[in-house]
PDBQT receptor file of N, H, CA, C and O in Angstrom, charges set to zero:
ATOM      1  N   MET A   1      16.170   4.043  11.128  1.00  0.00    +0.000 N 
ATOM      2  CA  MET A   1      15.434   4.544  10.072  1.00  0.00    +0.000 C 
ATOM      3  C   MET A   1      14.173   3.586   9.815  1.00  0.00    +0.000 C 
ATOM      4  O   MET A   1      14.385   2.385   9.986  1.00  0.00    +0.000 OA
ATOM      5  N   ILE A   2      12.998   3.943   9.458  1.00  0.00    +0.000 N 
ATOM      6  H   ILE A   2      12.825   4.919   9.319  1.00  0.00    +0.000 HD
ATOM      7  CA  ILE A   2      11.951   3.028   9.466  1.00  0.00    +0.000 C 
ATOM      8  C   ILE A   2      11.861   2.648   7.853  1.00  0.00    +0.000 C 
ATOM      9  O   ILE A   2      11.722   3.465   6.943  1.00  0.00    +0.000 OA
ATOM     10  N   GLU A   3      11.973   1.250   7.726  1.00  0.00    +0.000 N 
ATOM     11  H   GLU A   3      12.086   0.586   8.466  1.00  0.00    +0.000 HD
ATOM     12  CA  GLU A   3      11.801   0.828   6.217  1.00  0.00    +0.000 C 
ATOM     13  C   GLU A   3      10.347   1.137   5.802  1.00  0.00    +0.000 C 
ATOM     14  O   GLU A   3       9.372   1.029   6.546  1.00  0.00    +0.000 OA
ATOM     15  N   SER A   4      10.329   1.605   4.289  1.00  0.00    +0.000 N 
ATOM     16  H   SER A   4      11.121   1.693   3.684  1.00  0.00    +0.000 HD
ATOM     17  CA  SER A   4       9.020   2.028   3.964  1.00  0.00    +0.000 C 
ATOM     18  C   SER A   4       9.000   1.685   2.566  1.00  0.00    +0.000 C 
ATOM     19  O   SER A   4       9.956   1.879   1.816  1.00  0.00    +0.000 OA
ATOM     20  N   PRO A   5       7.708   1.082   2.159  1.00  0.00    +0.000 N 
ATOM     21  CA  PRO A   5       7.697   0.812   0.668  1.00  0.00    +0.000 C 
ATOM     22  C   PRO A   5       7.345   1.957  -0.302  1.00  0.00    +0.000 C 
ATOM     23  O   PRO A   5       7.094   1.666  -1.472  1.00  0.00    +0.000 OA
ATOM     24  N   CYS A   6       7.309   3.269   0.114  1.00  0.00    +0.000 N 
ATOM     25  H   CYS A   6       7.513   3.505   1.064  1.00  0.00    +0.000 HD
ATOM     26  CA  CYS A   6       7.171   4.344  -0.394  1.00  0.00    +0.000 C 
ATOM     27  C   CYS A   6       8.208   4.465  -1.748  1.00  0.00    +0.000 C 
ATOM     28  O   CYS A   6       9.419   4.266  -1.657  1.00  0.00    +0.000 OA
ATOM     29  N   ILE A   7       7.608   4.776  -2.845  1.00  0.00    +0.000 N 
ATOM     30  H   ILE A   7       6.624   4.938  -2.919  1.00  0.00    +0.000 HD
ATOM     31  CA  ILE A   7       8.550   5.008  -3.932  1.00  0.00    +0.000 C 
ATOM     32  C   ILE A   7       8.162   6.709  -4.577  1.00  0.00    +0.000 C 
ATOM     33  O   ILE A   7       8.291   7.036  -5.756  1.00  0.00    +0.000 OA
ATOM     34  N   LYS A   8       7.806   7.368  -3.757  1.00  0.00    +0.000 N 
ATOM     35  H   LYS A   8       7.702   7.103  -2.799  1.00  0.00    +0.000 HD
ATOM     36  CA  LYS A   8       7.473   8.793  -4.054  1.00  0.00    +0.000 C 
ATOM     37  C   LYS A   8       6.883   9.023  -5.334  1.00  0.00    +0.000 C 
ATOM     38  O   LYS A   8       7.146   9.931  -6.123  1.00  0.00    +0.000 OA
ATOM     39  N   LEU A   9       5.861   7.879  -5.474  1.00  0.00    +0.000 N 
ATOM     40  H   LEU A   9       5.648   7.142  -4.832  1.00  0.00    +0.000 HD
ATOM     41  CA  LEU A   9       4.843   8.047  -6.686  1.00  0.00    +0.000 C 
ATOM     42  C   LEU A   9       3.455   7.757  -6.263  1.00  0.00    +0.000 C 
ATOM     43  O   LEU A   9       2.832   6.738  -6.559  1.00  0.00    +0.000 OA
ATOM     44  N   CYS A  10       2.987   8.835  -5.479  1.00  0.00    +0.000 N 
ATOM     45  H   CYS A  10       3.494   9.663  -5.239  1.00  0.00    +0.000 HD
ATOM     46  CA  CYS A  10       1.704   8.562  -4.904  1.00  0.00    +0.000 C 
ATOM     47  C   CYS A  10       0.405   9.127  -5.640  1.00  0.00    +0.000 C 
ATOM     48  O   CYS A  10       0.062  10.294  -5.833  1.00  0.00    +0.000 OA
ATOM     49  N   ARG A  11      -0.136   8.062  -5.947  1.00  0.00    +0.000 N 
ATOM     50  H   ARG A  11       0.142   7.114  -5.790  1.00  0.00    +0.000 HD
ATOM     51  CA  ARG A  11      -1.330   8.249  -6.742  1.00  0.00    +0.000 C 
ATOM     52  C   ARG A  11      -2.453   7.230  -6.157  1.00  0.00    +0.000 C 
ATOM     53  O   ARG A  11      -2.310   6.019  -6.320  1.00  0.00    +0.000 OA
ATOM     54  N   ILE A  12      -3.540   7.746  -5.491  1.00  0.00    +0.000 N 
ATOM     55  H   ILE A  12      -3.656   8.730  -5.358  1.00  0.00    +0.000 HD
ATOM     56  CA  ILE A  12      -4.454   7.059  -4.915  1.00  0.00    +0.000 C 
ATOM     57  C   ILE A  12      -5.586   6.515  -5.814  1.00  0.00    +0.000 C 
ATOM     58  O   ILE A  12      -6.184   7.318  -6.531  1.00  0.00    +0.000 OA
ATOM     59  N   ASP A  13      -5.881   5.373  -5.826  1.00  0.00    +0.000 N 
ATOM     60  H   ASP A  13      -5.395   4.721  -5.245  1.00  0.00    +0.000 HD
ATOM     61  CA  ASP A  13      -7.096   4.765  -6.486  1.00  0.00    +0.000 C 
ATOM     62  C   ASP A  13      -8.136   4.738  -5.537  1.00  0.00    +0.000 C 
ATOM     63  O   ASP A  13      -8.176   3.836  -4.702  1.00  0.00    +0.000 OA
ATOM     64  N   ALA A  14      -9.036   5.692  -5.581  1.00  0.00    +0.000 N 
ATOM     65  H   ALA A  14      -9.003   6.425  -6.260  1.00  0.00    +0.000 HD
ATOM     66  CA  ALA A  14     -10.218   5.620  -4.816  1.00  0.00    +0.000 C 
ATOM     67  C   ALA A  14     -11.032   4.614  -4.602  1.00  0.00    +0.000 C 
ATOM     68  O   ALA A  14     -11.635   4.444  -3.542  1.00  0.00    +0.000 OA
ATOM     69  N   ASP A  15     -11.105   3.883  -5.587  1.00  0.00    +0.000 N 
ATOM     70  H   ASP A  15     -10.615   4.021  -6.448  1.00  0.00    +0.000 HD
ATOM     71  CA  ASP A  15     -11.988   2.492  -5.575  1.00  0.00    +0.000 C 
ATOM     72  C   ASP A  15     -11.477   1.608  -4.892  1.00  0.00    +0.000 C 
ATOM     73  O   ASP A  15     -12.294   0.878  -4.331  1.00  0.00    +0.000 OA
ATOM     74  N   ARG A  16     -10.298   1.367  -4.701  1.00  0.00    +0.000 N 
ATOM     75  H   ARG A  16      -9.635   1.961  -5.157  1.00  0.00    +0.000 HD
ATOM     76  CA  ARG A  16      -9.556   0.482  -3.990  1.00  0.00    +0.000 C 
ATOM     77  C   ARG A  16      -8.998   0.883  -2.728  1.00  0.00    +0.000 C 
ATOM     78  O   ARG A  16      -8.494   0.024  -2.004  1.00  0.00    +0.000 OA
ATOM     79  N   ASN A  17      -9.031   2.148  -2.366  1.00  0.00    +0.000 N 
ATOM     80  H   ASN A  17      -9.441   2.845  -2.954  1.00  0.00    +0.000 HD
ATOM     81  CA  ASN A  17      -8.426   2.860  -1.294  1.00  0.00    +0.000 C 
ATOM     82  C   ASN A  17      -6.932   2.583  -1.261  1.00  0.00    +0.000 C 
ATOM     83  O   ASN A  17      -6.431   2.505  -0.140  1.00  0.00    +0.000 OA
ATOM     84  N   LEU A  18      -6.123   2.418  -2.345  1.00  0.00    +0.000 N 
ATOM     85  H   LEU A  18      -6.530   2.481  -3.256  1.00  0.00    +0.000 HD
ATOM     86  CA  LEU A  18      -4.672   2.221  -2.289  1.00  0.00    +0.000 C 
ATOM     87  C   LEU A  18      -3.940   3.173  -3.027  1.00  0.00    +0.000 C 
ATOM     88  O   LEU A  18      -4.461   3.840  -3.922  1.00  0.00    +0.000 OA
ATOM     89  N   CYS A  19      -2.633   3.278  -2.660  1.00  0.00    +0.000 N 
ATOM     90  H   CYS A  19      -2.210   2.737  -1.934  1.00  0.00    +0.000 HD
ATOM     91  CA  CYS A  19      -1.660   4.103  -3.195  1.00  0.00    +0.000 C 
ATOM     92  C   CYS A  19      -1.225   3.104  -4.414  1.00  0.00    +0.000 C 
ATOM     93  O   CYS A  19      -0.934   1.921  -4.236  1.00  0.00    +0.000 OA
ATOM     94  N   LEU A  20      -1.227   3.796  -5.741  1.00  0.00    +0.000 N 
ATOM     95  H   LEU A  20      -1.464   4.757  -5.886  1.00  0.00    +0.000 HD
ATOM     96  CA  LEU A  20      -0.834   2.824  -6.742  1.00  0.00    +0.000 C 
ATOM     97  C   LEU A  20       0.787   2.734  -6.872  1.00  0.00    +0.000 C 
ATOM     98  O   LEU A  20       1.361   1.902  -7.575  1.00  0.00    +0.000 OA
ATOM     99  N   GLY A  21       1.452   3.757  -6.054  1.00  0.00    +0.000 N 
ATOM    100  H   GLY A  21       0.986   4.433  -5.483  1.00  0.00    +0.000 HD
ATOM    101  CA  GLY A  21       2.777   3.354  -6.002  1.00  0.00    +0.000 C 
ATOM    102  C   GLY A  21       3.550   2.473  -4.932  1.00  0.00    +0.000 C 
ATOM    103  O   GLY A  21       4.538   1.755  -5.090  1.00  0.00    +0.000 OA
ATOM    104  N   CYS A  22       2.857   2.724  -3.878  1.00  0.00    +0.000 N 
ATOM    105  H   CYS A  22       2.055   3.307  -3.750  1.00  0.00    +0.000 HD
ATOM    106  CA  CYS A  22       3.331   1.658  -2.707  1.00  0.00    +0.000 C 
ATOM    107  C   CYS A  22       2.169   0.633  -2.547  1.00  0.00    +0.000 C 
ATOM    108  O   CYS A  22       2.518  -0.361  -1.910  1.00  0.00    +0.000 OA
ATOM    109  N   HIS A  23       1.232   0.629  -2.850  1.00  0.00    +0.000 N 
ATOM    110  H   HIS A  23       0.947   1.436  -3.367  1.00  0.00    +0.000 HD
ATOM    111  CA  HIS A  23       0.047  -0.371  -2.534  1.00  0.00    +0.000 C 
ATOM    112  C   HIS A  23      -0.348  -0.284  -1.294  1.00  0.00    +0.000 C 
ATOM    113  O   HIS A  23      -1.191  -1.129  -0.994  1.00  0.00    +0.000 OA
ATOM    114  N   ARG A  24       0.035   0.610  -0.269  1.00  0.00    +0.000 N 
ATOM    115  H   ARG A  24       0.720   1.297  -0.513  1.00  0.00    +0.000 HD
ATOM    116  CA  ARG A  24      -0.767   0.804   0.856  1.00  0.00    +0.000 C 
ATOM    117  C   ARG A  24      -2.026   1.230   1.067  1.00  0.00    +0.000 C 
ATOM    118  O   ARG A  24      -2.343   2.076   0.231  1.00  0.00    +0.000 OA
ATOM    119  N   THR A  25      -3.010   0.945   1.977  1.00  0.00    +0.000 N 
ATOM    120  H   THR A  25      -2.752   0.258   2.656  1.00  0.00    +0.000 HD
ATOM    121  CA  THR A  25      -4.095   1.811   2.102  1.00  0.00    +0.000 C 
ATOM    122  C   THR A  25      -3.730   3.192   2.648  1.00  0.00    +0.000 C 
ATOM    123  O   THR A  25      -2.568   3.465   2.947  1.00  0.00    +0.000 OA
ATOM    124  N   LEU A  26      -4.698   4.022   2.769  1.00  0.00    +0.000 N 
ATOM    125  H   LEU A  26      -5.642   3.800   2.527  1.00  0.00    +0.000 HD
ATOM    126  CA  LEU A  26      -4.666   5.286   3.214  1.00  0.00    +0.000 C 
ATOM    127  C   LEU A  26      -4.171   5.143   4.739  1.00  0.00    +0.000 C 
ATOM    128  O   LEU A  26      -3.215   5.743   5.229  1.00  0.00    +0.000 OA
ATOM    129  N   ALA A  27      -5.114   4.118   5.466  1.00  0.00    +0.000 N 
ATOM    130  H   ALA A  27      -5.891   3.630   5.068  1.00  0.00    +0.000 HD
ATOM    131  CA  ALA A  27      -5.033   4.144   6.784  1.00  0.00    +0.000 C 
ATOM    132  C   ALA A  27      -3.710   3.454   7.087  1.00  0.00    +0.000 C 
ATOM    133  O   ALA A  27      -3.302   3.601   8.240  1.00  0.00    +0.000 OA
ATOM    134  N   GLU A  28      -2.861   2.621   6.136  1.00  0.00    +0.000 N 
ATOM    135  H   GLU A  28      -3.192   2.502   5.200  1.00  0.00    +0.000 HD
ATOM    136  CA  GLU A  28      -1.615   2.206   6.586  1.00  0.00    +0.000 C 
ATOM    137  C   GLU A  28      -0.520   3.223   6.412  1.00  0.00    +0.000 C 
ATOM    138  O   GLU A  28       0.526   3.240   7.061  1.00  0.00    +0.000 OA
ATOM    139  N   ILE A  29      -0.829   3.972   5.577  1.00  0.00    +0.000 N 
ATOM    140  H   ILE A  29      -1.679   3.958   5.050  1.00  0.00    +0.000 HD
ATOM    141  CA  ILE A  29       0.149   5.065   5.286  1.00  0.00    +0.000 C 
ATOM    142  C   ILE A  29       0.168   6.090   6.432  1.00  0.00    +0.000 C 
ATOM    143  O   ILE A  29       1.225   6.458   6.943  1.00  0.00    +0.000 OA
ATOM    144  N   ALA A  30      -0.902   6.487   6.775  1.00  0.00    +0.000 N 
ATOM    145  H   ALA A  30      -1.761   6.188   6.360  1.00  0.00    +0.000 HD
ATOM    146  CA  ALA A  30      -1.318   7.372   7.925  1.00  0.00    +0.000 C 
ATOM    147  C   ALA A  30      -0.754   6.836   9.269  1.00  0.00    +0.000 C 
ATOM    148  O   ALA A  30      -0.372   7.661  10.099  1.00  0.00    +0.000 OA
ATOM    149  N   ALA A  31      -0.670   5.418   9.558  1.00  0.00    +0.000 N 
ATOM    150  H   ALA A  31      -0.980   4.747   8.884  1.00  0.00    +0.000 HD
ATOM    151  CA  ALA A  31      -0.459   4.808  10.844  1.00  0.00    +0.000 C 
ATOM    152  C   ALA A  31       1.276   4.413  10.845  1.00  0.00    +0.000 C 
ATOM    153  O   ALA A  31       1.917   4.262  11.885  1.00  0.00    +0.000 OA
ATOM    154  N   TRP A  32       1.764   4.307   9.670  1.00  0.00    +0.000 N 
ATOM    155  H   TRP A  32       1.243   4.430   8.826  1.00  0.00    +0.000 HD
ATOM    156  CA  TRP A  32       3.224   3.660   9.261  1.00  0.00    +0.000 C 
ATOM    157  C   TRP A  32       4.230   4.210  10.484  1.00  0.00    +0.000 C 
ATOM    158  O   TRP A  32       4.857   3.416  11.185  1.00  0.00    +0.000 OA
ATOM    159  N   GLY A  33       4.303   5.515  10.640  1.00  0.00    +0.000 N 
ATOM    160  H   GLY A  33       3.794   6.160  10.070  1.00  0.00    +0.000 HD
ATOM    161  CA  GLY A  33       5.262   5.765  11.527  1.00  0.00    +0.000 C 
ATOM    162  C   GLY A  33       5.125   5.499  12.869  1.00  0.00    +0.000 C 
ATOM    163  O   GLY A  33       6.100   5.613  13.612  1.00  0.00    +0.000 OA
ATOM    164  N   ARG A  34       3.811   5.086  13.373  1.00  0.00    +0.000 N 
ATOM    165  H   ARG A  34       3.019   4.993  12.769  1.00  0.00    +0.000 HD
ATOM    166  CA  ARG A  34       3.364   4.605  14.763  1.00  0.00    +0.000 C 
ATOM    167  C   ARG A  34       3.333   3.198  14.758  1.00  0.00    +0.000 C 
ATOM    168  O   ARG A  34       3.237   2.700  15.880  1.00  0.00    +0.000 OA
ATOM    169  N   MET A  35       3.393   2.355  13.731  1.00  0.00    +0.000 N 
ATOM    170  H   MET A  35       3.471   2.759  12.820  1.00  0.00    +0.000 HD
ATOM    171  CA  MET A  35       3.522   0.880  13.664  1.00  0.00    +0.000 C 
ATOM    172  C   MET A  35       4.649   0.264  14.278  1.00  0.00    +0.000 C 
ATOM    173  O   MET A  35       5.676   0.937  14.361  1.00  0.00    +0.000 OA
ATOM    174  N   THR A  36       4.639  -0.741  14.661  1.00  0.00    +0.000 N 
ATOM    175  H   THR A  36       3.804  -1.288  14.593  1.00  0.00    +0.000 HD
ATOM    176  CA  THR A  36       5.536  -1.446  15.306  1.00  0.00    +0.000 C 
ATOM    177  C   THR A  36       6.586  -2.192  14.001  1.00  0.00    +0.000 C 
ATOM    178  O   THR A  36       6.134  -2.203  12.856  1.00  0.00    +0.000 OA
ATOM    179  N   PRO A  37       7.651  -2.648  14.215  1.00  0.00    +0.000 N 
ATOM    180  CA  PRO A  37       8.339  -3.328  13.074  1.00  0.00    +0.000 C 
ATOM    181  C   PRO A  37       7.654  -4.446  12.636  1.00  0.00    +0.000 C 
ATOM    182  O   PRO A  37       7.682  -4.695  11.431  1.00  0.00    +0.000 OA
ATOM    183  N   ASP A  38       6.833  -5.411  13.651  1.00  0.00    +0.000 N 
ATOM    184  H   ASP A  38       6.810  -5.208  14.630  1.00  0.00    +0.000 HD
ATOM    185  CA  ASP A  38       6.358  -6.422  13.252  1.00  0.00    +0.000 C 
ATOM    186  C   ASP A  38       5.152  -5.903  12.452  1.00  0.00    +0.000 C 
ATOM    187  O   ASP A  38       5.072  -6.531  11.396  1.00  0.00    +0.000 OA
ATOM    188  N   ALA A  39       4.170  -4.964  12.585  1.00  0.00    +0.000 N 
ATOM    189  H   ALA A  39       4.235  -4.454  13.443  1.00  0.00    +0.000 HD
ATOM    190  CA  ALA A  39       3.026  -4.571  11.966  1.00  0.00    +0.000 C 
ATOM    191  C   ALA A  39       3.537  -4.212  10.605  1.00  0.00    +0.000 C 
ATOM    192  O   ALA A  39       3.002  -4.769   9.646  1.00  0.00    +0.000 OA
ATOM    193  N   ARG A  40       4.557  -3.304  10.385  1.00  0.00    +0.000 N 
ATOM    194  H   ARG A  40       4.991  -2.852  11.164  1.00  0.00    +0.000 HD
ATOM    195  CA  ARG A  40       5.212  -2.892   9.348  1.00  0.00    +0.000 C 
ATOM    196  C   ARG A  40       5.595  -4.032   8.478  1.00  0.00    +0.000 C 
ATOM    197  O   ARG A  40       5.319  -3.960   7.280  1.00  0.00    +0.000 OA
ATOM    198  N   ALA A  41       6.200  -5.074   8.950  1.00  0.00    +0.000 N 
ATOM    199  H   ALA A  41       6.424  -5.132   9.923  1.00  0.00    +0.000 HD
ATOM    200  CA  ALA A  41       6.463  -6.261   8.218  1.00  0.00    +0.000 C 
ATOM    201  C   ALA A  41       5.246  -7.017   7.684  1.00  0.00    +0.000 C 
ATOM    202  O   ALA A  41       5.227  -7.476   6.542  1.00  0.00    +0.000 OA
ATOM    203  N   ARG A  42       4.221  -7.133   8.553  1.00  0.00    +0.000 N 
ATOM    204  H   ARG A  42       4.237  -6.760   9.480  1.00  0.00    +0.000 HD
ATOM    205  CA  ARG A  42       2.945  -7.674   8.181  1.00  0.00    +0.000 C 
ATOM    206  C   ARG A  42       2.573  -7.085   6.794  1.00  0.00    +0.000 C 
ATOM    207  O   ARG A  42       2.409  -7.747   5.769  1.00  0.00    +0.000 OA
ATOM    208  N   VAL A  43       2.465  -5.717   6.922  1.00  0.00    +0.000 N 
ATOM    209  H   VAL A  43       2.598  -5.179   7.754  1.00  0.00    +0.000 HD
ATOM    210  CA  VAL A  43       1.988  -4.721   5.645  1.00  0.00    +0.000 C 
ATOM    211  C   VAL A  43       2.747  -5.114   4.475  1.00  0.00    +0.000 C 
ATOM    212  O   VAL A  43       2.200  -5.282   3.385  1.00  0.00    +0.000 OA
ATOM    213  N   MET A  44       4.269  -5.299   4.709  1.00  0.00    +0.000 N 
ATOM    214  H   MET A  44       4.713  -5.162   5.594  1.00  0.00    +0.000 HD
ATOM    215  CA  MET A  44       5.168  -5.386   3.624  1.00  0.00    +0.000 C 
ATOM    216  C   MET A  44       4.795  -6.709   3.037  1.00  0.00    +0.000 C 
ATOM    217  O   MET A  44       4.863  -6.821   1.814  1.00  0.00    +0.000 OA
ATOM    218  N   ALA A  45       4.453  -7.604   3.678  1.00  0.00    +0.000 N 
ATOM    219  H   ALA A  45       4.398  -7.513   4.672  1.00  0.00    +0.000 HD
ATOM    220  CA  ALA A  45       4.306  -9.139   2.907  1.00  0.00    +0.000 C 
ATOM    221  C   ALA A  45       3.136  -9.121   2.225  1.00  0.00    +0.000 C 
ATOM    222  O   ALA A  45       3.018  -9.868   1.254  1.00  0.00    +0.000 OA
ATOM    223  N   VAL A  46       2.064  -8.258   2.619  1.00  0.00    +0.000 N 
ATOM    224  H   VAL A  46       2.160  -7.651   3.408  1.00  0.00    +0.000 HD
ATOM    225  CA  VAL A  46       1.196  -8.274   1.614  1.00  0.00    +0.000 C 
ATOM    226  C   VAL A  46       0.949  -7.516   0.272  1.00  0.00    +0.000 C 
ATOM    227  O   VAL A  46       0.008  -7.658  -0.509  1.00  0.00    +0.000 OA
ATOM    228  N   LEU A  47       2.004  -6.690   0.195  1.00  0.00    +0.000 N 
ATOM    229  H   LEU A  47       2.768  -6.575   0.830  1.00  0.00    +0.000 HD
ATOM    230  CA  LEU A  47       2.039  -5.610  -0.892  1.00  0.00    +0.000 C 
ATOM    231  C   LEU A  47       2.385  -6.262  -2.243  1.00  0.00    +0.000 C 
ATOM    232  O   LEU A  47       1.966  -5.711  -3.261  1.00  0.00    +0.000 OA
ATOM    233  N   PRO A  48       3.192  -7.512  -2.351  1.00  0.00    +0.000 N 
ATOM    234  CA  PRO A  48       3.303  -8.081  -3.742  1.00  0.00    +0.000 C 
ATOM    235  C   PRO A  48       1.784  -8.547  -4.068  1.00  0.00    +0.000 C 
ATOM    236  O   PRO A  48       1.383  -8.352  -5.216  1.00  0.00    +0.000 OA
ATOM    237  N   ALA A  49       1.045  -9.060  -3.265  1.00  0.00    +0.000 N 
ATOM    238  H   ALA A  49       1.371  -9.218  -2.333  1.00  0.00    +0.000 HD
ATOM    239  CA  ALA A  49      -0.253  -9.400  -3.909  1.00  0.00    +0.000 C 
ATOM    240  C   ALA A  49      -1.204  -8.391  -4.147  1.00  0.00    +0.000 C 
ATOM    241  O   ALA A  49      -2.225  -8.508  -4.825  1.00  0.00    +0.000 OA
ATOM    242  N   ARG A  50      -0.799  -7.372  -3.536  1.00  0.00    +0.000 N 
ATOM    243  H   ARG A  50       0.030  -7.277  -2.985  1.00  0.00    +0.000 HD
ATOM    244  CA  ARG A  50      -1.888  -6.010  -3.829  1.00  0.00    +0.000 C 
ATOM    245  C   ARG A  50      -1.301  -5.499  -5.251  1.00  0.00    +0.000 C 
ATOM    246  O   ARG A  50      -2.061  -5.275  -6.193  1.00  0.00    +0.000 OA
ATOM    247  N   GLN A  51      -0.105  -5.354  -5.328  1.00  0.00    +0.000 N 
ATOM    248  H   GLN A  51       0.513  -5.535  -4.563  1.00  0.00    +0.000 HD
ATOM    249  CA  GLN A  51       0.366  -5.040  -6.693  1.00  0.00    +0.000 C 
ATOM    250  C   GLN A  51      -0.070  -6.013  -7.708  1.00  0.00    +0.000 C 
ATOM    251  O   GLN A  51      -0.406  -5.594  -8.816  1.00  0.00    +0.000 OA
ATOM    252  N   ASP A  52      -0.096  -7.196  -7.456  1.00  0.00    +0.000 N 
ATOM    253  H   ASP A  52       0.177  -7.537  -6.557  1.00  0.00    +0.000 HD
ATOM    254  CA  ASP A  52      -0.481  -7.998  -8.669  1.00  0.00    +0.000 C 
ATOM    255  C   ASP A  52      -2.317  -7.828  -8.959  1.00  0.00    +0.000 C 
ATOM    256  O   ASP A  52      -2.866  -7.889 -10.059  1.00  0.00    +0.000 OA
ATOM    257  N   ALA A  53      -2.887  -7.637  -7.813  1.00  0.00    +0.000 N 
ATOM    258  H   ALA A  53      -2.441  -7.587  -6.920  1.00  0.00    +0.000 HD
ATOM    259  CA  ALA A  53      -4.380  -7.160  -7.969  1.00  0.00    +0.000 C 
ATOM    260  C   ALA A  53      -4.427  -5.918  -8.617  1.00  0.00    +0.000 C 
ATOM    261  O   ALA A  53      -5.278  -5.775  -9.495  1.00  0.00    +0.000 OA
ATOM    262  N   SER A  54      -3.627  -4.939  -8.331  1.00  0.00    +0.000 N 
ATOM    263  H   SER A  54      -2.936  -5.055  -7.617  1.00  0.00    +0.000 HD
ATOM    264  CA  SER A  54      -3.904  -3.719  -8.807  1.00  0.00    +0.000 C 
ATOM    265  C   SER A  54      -3.616  -3.428 -10.299  1.00  0.00    +0.000 C 
ATOM    266  O   SER A  54      -3.908  -2.365 -10.846  1.00  0.00    +0.000 OA
ATOM    267  N   ASP A  55      -2.947  -4.597 -10.972  1.00  0.00    +0.000 N 
ATOM    268  H   ASP A  55      -2.710  -5.461 -10.528  1.00  0.00    +0.000 HD
ATOM    269  CA  ASP A  55      -2.635  -4.710 -12.301  1.00  0.00    +0.000 C 
ATOM    270  C   ASP A  55      -3.979  -5.286 -13.001  1.00  0.00    +0.000 C 
ATOM    271  O   ASP A  55      -4.041  -5.312 -14.230  1.00  0.00    +0.000 OA
ATOM    272  N   MET A  56      -4.871  -5.671 -12.337  1.00  0.00    +0.000 N 
ATOM    273  H   MET A  56      -4.821  -5.650 -11.338  1.00  0.00    +0.000 HD
ATOM    274  CA  MET A  56      -6.114  -6.235 -12.926  1.00  0.00    +0.000 C 
ATOM    275  C   MET A  56      -6.931  -5.046 -13.080  1.00  0.00    +0.000 C 
ATOM    276  O   MET A  56      -6.811  -4.067 -12.343  1.00  0.00    +0.000 OA
ATOM    277  N   PRO A  57      -7.908  -5.141 -14.204  1.00  0.00    +0.000 N 
ATOM    278  CA  PRO A  57      -8.863  -4.011 -14.401  1.00  0.00    +0.000 C 
ATOM    279  C   PRO A  57      -9.897  -3.897 -13.436  1.00  0.00    +0.000 C 
ATOM    280  O   PRO A  57     -10.337  -4.932 -12.935  1.00  0.00    +0.000 OA
ATOM    281  N   ARG A  58     -10.318  -2.870 -13.125  1.00  0.00    +0.000 N 
ATOM    282  H   ARG A  58      -9.961  -2.030 -13.532  1.00  0.00    +0.000 HD
ATOM    283  CA  ARG A  58     -11.103  -2.339 -12.221  1.00  0.00    +0.000 C 
ATOM    284  C   ARG A  58     -12.788  -2.841 -12.472  1.00  0.00    +0.000 C 
ATOM    285  O   ARG A  58     -13.271  -2.728 -13.599  1.00  0.00    +0.000 OA
ATOM    286  N   ARG A  59     -13.475  -3.306 -11.512  1.00  0.00    +0.000 N 
ATOM    287  H   ARG A  59     -13.083  -3.398 -10.597  1.00  0.00    +0.000 HD
ATOM    288  CA  ARG A  59     -14.716  -4.084 -11.805  1.00  0.00    +0.000 C 
ATOM    289  C   ARG A  59     -15.339  -2.525 -12.537  1.00  0.00    +0.000 C 
ATOM    290  O   ARG A  59     -14.916  -1.377 -12.404  1.00  0.00    +0.000 OA
ATOM    291  N   GLY A  60     -16.364  -3.002 -13.237  1.00  0.00    +0.000 N 
ATOM    292  H   GLY A  60     -16.708  -3.935 -13.345  1.00  0.00    +0.000 HD
ATOM    293  CA  GLY A  60     -16.951  -2.024 -14.354  1.00  0.00    +0.000 C 
ATOM    294  C   GLY A  60     -16.218  -1.265 -15.302  1.00  0.00    +0.000 C 
ATOM    295  O   GLY A  60     -16.694  -0.288 -15.878  1.00  0.00    +0.000 OA
ATOM    296  N   SER A  61     -14.907  -1.755 -15.501  1.00  0.00    +0.000 N 
ATOM    297  H   SER A  61     -14.520  -2.550 -15.033  1.00  0.00    +0.000 HD
ATOM    298  CA  SER A  61     -14.089  -1.182 -16.555  1.00  0.00    +0.000 C 
ATOM    299  C   SER A  61     -14.173  -2.004 -17.846  1.00  0.00    +0.000 C 
ATOM    300  O   SER A  61     -13.539  -1.657 -18.842  1.00  0.00    +0.000 OA
TER     301      SER A  61
């Protein structure tokens, strides 16, 4: 089984190109099943910082 940060709450922030549920980019979501375990681990490592950043107001808001 492939570890995934998906929480089944898919909402895309078009300004940031991120899913607000799992905080992955659309490209990362699309490639997830083909990524190596090391590549998935690198993505997983940056998700907490993306989550913190997504809590910040958008530019121009």
